[in-house]
N, C-alpha and C positions, 0 to 999 in steps of 0.2 A: 609637270609639277616638280617642285623640289622635294625629293624623297630621301629619307634616311632609314636604313635597316640596322637595327640593333640586335646583335647576336651574342649570346653568352659564351659560346664555344669558339674554337679556332677555325671552324668550317660552317658554311651555310648548308642547309639541306636536311638537318635533323636526323630522323630515323633512316633516311635514305643514304646518308653519308656516315655520320658518327655512330649511327645505330647499325651499320652494315646490313641493311635489309636485303633480302634475296631477290625480290621481284616486285613489280608494280601489281598490286592486288585489285581485283575487280576490273570493271570496264568504265572508262571515261573518254568520250570522244570530244574533239574540238578544244579550242582555247589554248592556254599556255601549256597545259599538260601534254597535248599532242605535239606541240613544237618541241618541248623538252625531250619527250620520249624519242622522237626521231633523231635529234642531235646527239642523244646519249646512247643510242643503240650500239651495242658492242659485239653483237653476234646475230645470227638469223632469228633467234627468239627475242622478239621485241620487248617482252615483259621482263627479261632478266636485267638486273641492275649491276653495274660495275661501280661501286662506291667511290673508288679512287678517281675514275674518269669524271664522275659527277662533281667531285670537290672542285676541280678547276673549271669545268664547264659552267657550273652555276655562277661562280665568281666572274668568269668572263662575260656571261650574259648580263649580270648586274652592272659591271663596270662599263660595258658597251652602252647600256641604257642610261648611264649617268647617275646611278644611285650612289649615295654616300653610305658606304658599308662600314660599320664599326663593329669589329669582332672583339672577342675577349672582354665584353662589356655586359654586366648584369643589371637587370631591372631592380630598383630598390623601392621606389615609391611613386605616387602620382602627384601632380600639381593640379589642384582643383580651383576652379573659379565658379563658386556656387555649385550647381549640379553638373557642371561641364568639366571634362578633363582637358586641361590647357597644356599639358606636357607631362614629362616623366623625369624622375631622378634616377640616375644610373651610378653604378660603382665599378671602377676599373683600376688598373695600375696608374692611371692618370688622376685618380681620386674621385671625389663625388662631383657629378656634373648635373646641371639642369638643362633639359632639352625641351624647348617650347614648340608647340605644334598646333595647327588648326584642326587636324584629325589624326587620331591614333587608331591603327588597325591592330587589334589584339591577336597576334598570331602564335602566341605560346599555346600549346595544347591545353595547358592547365588554366589559361586565361588569367594569369597573375595580375595583369593591369586592371582588368574588369573587377576582379575580386577586391583589390585594394581600393578601387573607386566606389565600392559599395553596391555593385550590381548583385541582386539576389541570385543564388544558384542552388542546384541540387547535385548530389553525387550518387552514382550507383543505382541499384534497384530501389523501387519505391517501397518495397516491403521492409528492407533492412539496411539499405545503403551499400550493400556488397558490390564491389567493383571487379571488373575483369582482371586477371592476373598480369604480372609483369614478366618480361623475358629479356635475357641477354642473348643476342644472336652470336654465333661463332662460326668459323670456317675451318675445315680440315683439308689437308692436302694428302698426296700419296694414295688417292683412291683409284682403284682399277676401273676405269670408266667403261670397259667392255663388259664387266660383270656387275657394275654398280646398280643398285636399286634406288629409286627415288619415291618419296611418299609425300604427296601434295595435300592430302586430307587426313583427318583423324581416323577415318575408317579404313584407309589404305594400309594393307598389311601383307604378310607372306607367312606361309607355314614352314617352319624350320624343324629339324629333327628334335630340337629341345622345346618346341612349342610355337604358338602364334606370337609374332614379333611384338605387336602392340600389347598383348597380355604380358609378355616378358618385361616390357618397358614399365608397366604398372607394378610389377613384382620387384624389379631390380633398381630402377632409377630412384634417387633420393627424393622422398616426398617433399613438396607436393608435385614434383615432376612425375612423368609417367607416360608421355606420348612421344612418338618419333616422327618428325617432319624433316625431310631431306630434299633440298632443292639444288639443281645443277647451277653452276656459275658459268661465266664466260671464259674462265681460265682452265687450262687442261689439268685434270686430276684434282680439281678443287670443288668442294661441295659446301653449300651454306646450310647450317643446321639451326632448326628452331625447336629446341627440346627443353631448355631451362624454363622454370615456372615457379612463381611465387605468389601465393594467395594471401588474403587477409592483410593487405598493405594499402596505404594511401599515398599516391604519388605527390600529394601536396604537403606531406609530412617528411621533413629531412631525415628524421630518425628511422622512419619506415623505409625510405630509399636506401639508407645505409645497410639496413638489415637485409633488404631484398638483394642488394648488390652482392653481399657476402654469400647468401644462400644460393643464388643462381650460379655464381662462379664455382661453388663447391659441386654443382651438378654437372659440370663439364667433365665427364668421366670416360672410361675406356669401354663403355657399353657397346659402341659401334664396332670396335675391333673384335670383341668377343662374339658378336651375334650376326652382324649384317654382311651378307656376301658382297665382296668387292672392297670392303672397308678394313680388311685384316691388317693392312699396313698403313692405315691413315694416321695422321698426327695433327695436332692443333697448330694452326699458323696465325690465327687472328681472332679477336673477340671485340665486340662493340665497345666503344669508348663510354657509352652511356646506356643505362638500362632502358628497355622499351616499355613505356607506360601506355597501356591501351585506353584507360578511362579514368577521368577525375571529374572536374567541374563541368556542368552544362548550365548555361546561364539563362535567366528569364529574359525573353524578348517579346516582340509583338506577335509572334506566332511560334508554337512549338510543333516541330515536325514529328509525326507519329508513324508507327509501323504500317497503319492502313494507307497512309500517303504513299509509302514505298511499295507496298504489296499491290496497290491499285495503279501504280505508275502515274500518279497524279501530275497534271500540268497546271501550275498555278498561274494566275493572271499576272502576278508580279514576280515571275521567274527571273532569277539571275544566274543560277547554275542549272545546266541542262545535261541530258544524255548520261546520267549517272546510273550505274547498274552494278549492284552487288547484293549478295544474300545477307541474312542476319548472322553475322559472324560472332556469336556469343561464346567466348571461352568460359569454361567452367569456373565459377566464382569460388567453389569449394576445393577444387583439385585439378587433376589432369583432364585433357580432352575438352569436349564441347559441353556447354550447358544443356541440360535435359530439354529445355524449351527453345534451343537455338534455331531449330528448323533448318539446319545446314543442308540437309538433303531434300527436305520437303519444299524448299523455296523454288518455285518454277516460273517466276515472273520473267518473261523474255523482253519486256519493254522497259526502257529506262525511265527514271523519274526526274523531277525538277525540284529545286529548293528555292523558296521565295525570299525576297529581300527582307521581309519582316522577321525572319529567323536570326538575322544578323544585327538587328537594331534593338538595343536595350530599351526597356520602357521608361526607366527612371533616371538614367545617366546619359548625358549628351557628350559629343566630341569623340566618341569611340565607336568602332564597328567590331563586332565579334568575327572571328575567322578561324576555321579549322574544326577540330572535334569539340571545341568549347561552345559551338552555337546552340541555340535552343532546340532540344529534341528529347524524346523519351529515351530511356535506357536501351530499349530494343532497337529503335530507329538509329540511335547512335552507333550501334554495332555494324551498321551498313555504311553510313556516310563518313565514318572516321578514317577510312583508308586514304592513302596518300594521293592517288590520282584525283579523287573527288575533292579533297581539301585544297589541292593545288588550284583547281578551277574556282574554288571559293575565293582564294586569294586574288585571282585574276579579276573576278567580279568586284571584290571590295576595293581593289585599287582604282577601278573605273568609278565606282560610287564615290569614293573619297575625293578623287580629283574633280568630279562634277560638283560635289558639295562645296569645295573650296572655290572653284571658278564661279559658281552661281550664288555663293554666300547663302546656302540653304542647308537645312537638315536633311538626312537621308530620305525620310518618308515624305518630304516636301518636293523632292525631285519628280519630274514627269517620268514615270516608269517606262513609257514608250521611248523617250530619249535615251534612257539608260540601256534599254534592250537594243535600240538601233546601234549604239556604240559597241555593245557586246557582239552584235551580228558582224560589225566591221572587223572584229578581232576573232572571227571564226567560232563564235558561239551561237548555235541555232537551237530552237526548242524542238 
């Protein structure tokens, strides 16, 4: 199919590239994610991300597939034909342009196209709308890797002469930061850091994004040099081009994925995403660390779950497919499926669904789901 990818920044890949994410989180087997992970592997640890390698690799893959990639182009508005999205309006250095389409796959995490088209949505917790905090990732070099400590979880810590490290973080890091997460990179002496934190902000509000950017950058401090063994001589070498937004809109679709579906490893009859496995990674809405109900350590589900096609298809607006963390799900379920490996295979599935809709002149839920699944199987997606 004739496919166009519109990207607001100068690199594709989002959090994995411009957000300099440290590693692929959770487990996702099969599909385009498995292909990308193998091509992008930069060291023995297959989960570690090299963002600079990914920048060119992803573009190479898109160009080889014949995709019309348009970078430095922002979404401005939708073109509606009744209740159907017929295209989008973009803004760039080339001015305002109209791009018509037979199907739009809404792959912004915030679901801007769906929101502008009038698809109902909810944000955050059902009780108060509180959303998970934002973070700016950064990298430090000059780390003594023979002595360096790494902290993969919020409960990971070490007892130092001056006290428990995570407790020191809550005492000394500028609020609402307060936890220490340190991940190895594929480069010698370089460590990726996930420590900055901003709560009570909305990623769909430009003024909140500005405030979060400033606060998080102010939190990139000398704490590591003062306290963490192996980091005494470390120094800042890089920080993300964009702030990492964990949660905003979740749109109404024909089915809402819930936490029981994930905890019970449910296999849906209309599955399109399979072999997804991650715990409920709920960051504290009020401050540092995990949400009290996050079940980070209590989650013991060894079996992967599936996601049905109905989660991607809005009830009231046609011509679009949801894709990524914006699909229909509860606040808690979202904390599991929002991670990059899982949403990559969402995109894989929605590309196939969109292509079949165009070829057969049908709406997504009019497709024969068994034909969709047969095509997914041909592209290394198995239930």
